[in-house]
DOTORZA-199539 format. One record per residue (C-alpha): residue in one letter; residue number from 1; x, y, z. Coordinates in Angstrom, 1 decimal. Layout:
// residues N
NODE   aa     i       px       py       pz
NODE    A   NUM        X        Y        Z
...
//
This chain:
// residues 195
NODE   aa     i       px       py       pz
NODE    M     1      0.2      0.0      0.1
NODE    N     2      1.4      3.3     -0.8
NODE    K     3      1.8      6.4      1.6
NODE    A     4     -1.3      7.9      0.0
NODE    N     5     -3.3      5.1      0.3
NODE    I     6     -2.2      4.6      4.1
NODE    E     7     -2.9      8.3      4.7
NODE    S     8     -6.6      8.1      3.4
NODE    R     9     -7.2      4.9      5.5
NODE    I    10     -5.7      6.8      8.6
NODE    L    11     -8.3      9.8      7.7
NODE    E    12    -11.1      7.5      7.4
NODE    L    13    -10.2      5.5     10.6
NODE    T    14    -10.0      8.8     12.3
NODE    K    15    -12.8     10.7     10.5
NODE    G    16    -14.8     12.6     13.6
NODE    L    17    -12.0     12.3     16.3
NODE    S    18    -11.0     15.6     17.8
NODE    R    19     -7.4     17.0     17.8
NODE    N    20     -7.4     15.9     21.4
NODE    E    21     -8.5     12.5     20.3
NODE    F    22     -6.1     11.7     17.5
NODE    Q    23     -2.7     13.9     18.4
NODE    Q    24     -0.7     12.6     15.3
NODE    N    25     -0.3     14.1     11.6
NODE    A    26     -1.8     11.4      9.1
NODE    E    27      0.7     12.1      6.5
NODE    E    28      3.6     11.4      9.3
NODE    L    29      2.1      8.7     10.6
NODE    A    30      1.4      7.2      6.9
NODE    G    31      5.2      7.9      6.3
NODE    M    32      6.0      5.8      9.1
NODE    I    33      3.8      2.9      8.4
NODE    E    34      5.0      2.8      4.7
NODE    L    35      8.3      2.4      6.1
NODE    L    36      7.7     -0.5      8.5
NODE    Q    37      5.6     -2.3      5.9
NODE    A    38      8.7     -2.4      3.5
NODE    D    39     10.4     -4.4      6.3
NODE    P    40     10.3     -8.1      5.6
NODE    C    41      9.9     -8.3      9.3
NODE    Q    42      6.7     -7.1     10.4
NODE    P    43      6.3     -5.3     13.7
NODE    A    44      3.8     -7.9     16.0
NODE    S    45      4.1     -6.5     19.2
NODE    Y    46      3.6     -2.9     20.3
NODE    L    47      4.3     -0.6     23.5
NODE    E    48      2.9      3.3     23.5
NODE    I    49      4.2      5.6     26.2
NODE    G    50      1.8      8.7     26.3
NODE    A    51     -1.2      6.7     24.7
NODE    G    52     -3.8      9.4     25.3
NODE    C    53     -7.0      7.9     24.0
NODE    G    54     -5.2      5.1     22.2
NODE    H    55     -6.2      5.9     18.7
NODE    V    56     -2.9      5.7     17.5
NODE    A    57     -2.7      2.4     18.8
NODE    R    58     -5.8      1.3     17.0
NODE    V    59     -4.8      2.7     13.8
NODE    L    60     -1.6      1.1     13.6
NODE    D    61     -3.2     -2.3     14.8
NODE    S    62     -5.5     -1.9     12.0
NODE    F    63     -2.3     -2.2      9.6
NODE    F    64     -0.1     -4.5     11.3
NODE    E    65     -2.5     -6.8     13.5
NODE    F    66     -0.4     -6.8     16.4
NODE    E    67     -0.1    -10.0     18.4
NODE    K    68      0.5     -7.9     21.5
NODE    V    69     -0.6     -4.2     22.6
NODE    Y    70      0.8     -2.3     25.6
NODE    L    71     -0.2      1.0     26.8
NODE    I    72      1.2      3.4     29.5
NODE    D    73     -0.6      6.7     29.9
NODE    D    74     -0.6      9.1     33.0
NODE    Q    75     -4.2     10.2     31.7
NODE    K    76     -3.7     13.8     32.4
NODE    H    77     -5.2     14.7     29.2
NODE    Y    78     -7.8     12.0     29.0
NODE    S    79     -9.8      9.5     31.5
NODE    G    80    -11.3      6.4     30.7
NODE    R    81    -10.2      3.4     28.8
NODE    L    82     -7.0      4.0     26.6
NODE    T    83     -8.4      2.1     23.6
NODE    Q    84    -10.9     -0.1     21.9
NODE    I    85     -8.4     -2.9     21.3
NODE    P    86     -9.7     -5.6     23.5
NODE    K    87     -6.2     -7.3     23.5
NODE    A    88     -4.3     -4.1     24.9
NODE    V    89     -3.0     -4.1     28.2
NODE    E    90     -3.0     -0.8     30.1
NODE    W    91     -1.2      0.7     32.7
NODE    I    92     -2.1      4.3     34.2
NODE    G    93      0.7      5.9     35.9
NODE    N    94      4.0      8.4     35.5
NODE    S    95      6.2      6.4     33.1
NODE    M    96      9.1      8.2     35.0
NODE    S    97      8.0      6.3     38.2
NODE    P    98      9.7      3.3     39.8
NODE    E    99      6.3      1.7     39.3
NODE    A   100      6.7      2.2     35.7
NODE    V   101     10.2      0.2     35.7
NODE    D   102      8.5     -2.7     37.8
NODE    T   103      5.3     -2.9     35.3
NODE    I   104      7.4     -3.0     32.6
NODE    D   105      9.6     -5.6     34.1
NODE    Q   106      6.3     -7.8     35.7
NODE    W   107      4.9     -7.7     31.7
NODE    G   108      8.3     -9.6     31.1
NODE    Q   109      7.7     -8.7     27.3
NODE    R   110      9.7     -7.6     24.1
NODE    F   111      8.6     -5.1     21.7
NODE    D   112      9.5     -4.8     18.0
NODE    L   113      7.7     -1.4     17.5
NODE    I   114      7.7      1.4     20.4
NODE    L   115      6.3      4.9     20.0
NODE    I   116      7.2      7.4     22.6
NODE    D   117      4.8     10.5     23.4
NODE    G   118      4.8     11.0     26.9
NODE    G   119      6.1     14.1     28.3
NODE    H   120      8.0     16.4     26.3
NODE    A   121     10.7     17.8     28.7
NODE    Y   122     14.4     16.6     28.3
NODE    E   123     14.3     14.4     31.4
NODE    N   124     10.8     12.8     30.3
NODE    V   125     11.6     11.8     26.9
NODE    K   126     15.4     10.4     28.4
NODE    S   127     13.8      8.5     30.8
NODE    D   128     10.9      6.8     28.6
NODE    T   129     14.0      6.1     26.2
NODE    H   130     15.7      4.4     28.9
NODE    L   131     12.8      2.5     30.1
NODE    I   132     12.0      1.2     26.6
NODE    L   133     15.5      0.0     26.7
NODE    R   134     14.2     -2.8     29.2
NODE    C   135     12.0     -4.4     26.7
NODE    V   136     13.4     -3.9     23.3
NODE    D   137     13.3     -6.9     21.0
NODE    D   138     16.2     -7.1     18.6
NODE    P   139     15.4     -5.9     16.0
NODE    C   140     13.0     -3.0     17.3
NODE    W   141     11.6      0.2     15.7
NODE    V   142     11.6      3.0     18.0
NODE    A   143      9.5      6.1     17.2
NODE    F   144      9.4      9.3     18.9
NODE    H   145      6.5     11.9     18.6
NODE    D   146      7.0     15.8     18.6
NODE    A   147     10.4     15.5     17.4
NODE    R   148     10.9     19.1     16.6
NODE    H   149     10.0     20.3     20.2
NODE    G   150     13.0     21.8     21.9
NODE    E   151     13.6     19.5     24.8
NODE    V   152     12.7     16.5     22.6
NODE    R   153     14.8     17.5     19.6
NODE    A   154     17.7     18.1     22.0
NODE    W   155     17.7     14.5     23.2
NODE    L   156     17.1     13.1     19.7
NODE    K   157     20.0     15.1     18.9
NODE    E   158     22.2     13.2     21.4
NODE    L   159     20.6      9.9     20.1
NODE    H   160     21.6     11.2     16.6
NODE    E   161     25.1     11.3     18.0
NODE    G   162     25.2      7.4     19.1
NODE    L   163     24.6      8.3     22.6
NODE    I   164     23.2      4.8     23.0
NODE    D   165     25.0      2.2     21.3
NODE    G   166     22.6      0.0     18.9
NODE    L   167     20.0      2.7     18.5
NODE    T   168     20.3      4.3     14.7
NODE    H   169     18.2      7.1     13.3
NODE    V   170     16.5      6.0     10.3
NODE    Q   171     13.9      8.7      9.3
NODE    L   172     12.4     11.8     10.2
NODE    F   173      8.8     12.3      8.8
NODE    G   174      7.0     16.0      8.7
NODE    R   175      8.0     19.4      7.5
NODE    R   176     10.0     21.8      9.2
NODE    D   177      7.0     24.4      9.2
NODE    D   178      4.9     21.8     11.1
NODE    G   179      5.2     23.3     14.5
NODE    L   180      5.4     20.8     17.3
NODE    K   181      4.9     17.7     15.6
NODE    N   182      7.1     15.1     13.2
NODE    L   183      7.6     11.7     13.9
NODE    S   184     11.6     10.5     14.5
NODE    V   185     12.1      6.8     13.6
NODE    F   186     15.0      4.8     15.1
NODE    R   187     16.0      1.3     14.9
NODE    W   188     17.4     -1.0     17.4
NODE    H   189     19.7     -3.7     17.4
NODE    K   190     21.4     -5.1     20.1
NODE    P   191     25.2     -4.1     20.0
NODE    A   192     27.8     -6.4     19.0
NODE    V   193     29.8     -7.7     21.8
NODE    K   194     33.0     -6.1     21.7
NODE    G   195     36.5     -8.2     22.3
//
């Protein structure tokens, strides 16, 4: 499916949703989906930090039919069930808390697609990145939303420079004039053992 068809399907799936309910740019999300569909190894397990209403997870699940969907959100912007995906496992809380670490460890899952869209302060996005390193599969796609937001951008710049061994930038989706949106996609591979 090409990017234009993917975008049309996203718009149909999100028709009638407010900007608060679906906080992604359909064109950017379509670009990421097209990239992932081109990979011979399709994602089967999905984790989202900052899931909001869960509509991004629902849209992605409609394309990839994940075996597992796990969502984390603090519900500061939305309260109620995070998604209409029956198989989804939800945890409500602060992703920077020790309880989030405990929850990830208790789940005992590995994910091959992770979207980070939680807090936008530098310490939030840094903490969320270190949290997901506890549960990345090899390989794993890792996407960051709001990649041009000042503090998110500062953290992503460090990742671009190789701060975390094994995490490599693949593509940025979105335009420079898009304000605070944009998706920055990375690929995780377990670093080779040196020596």
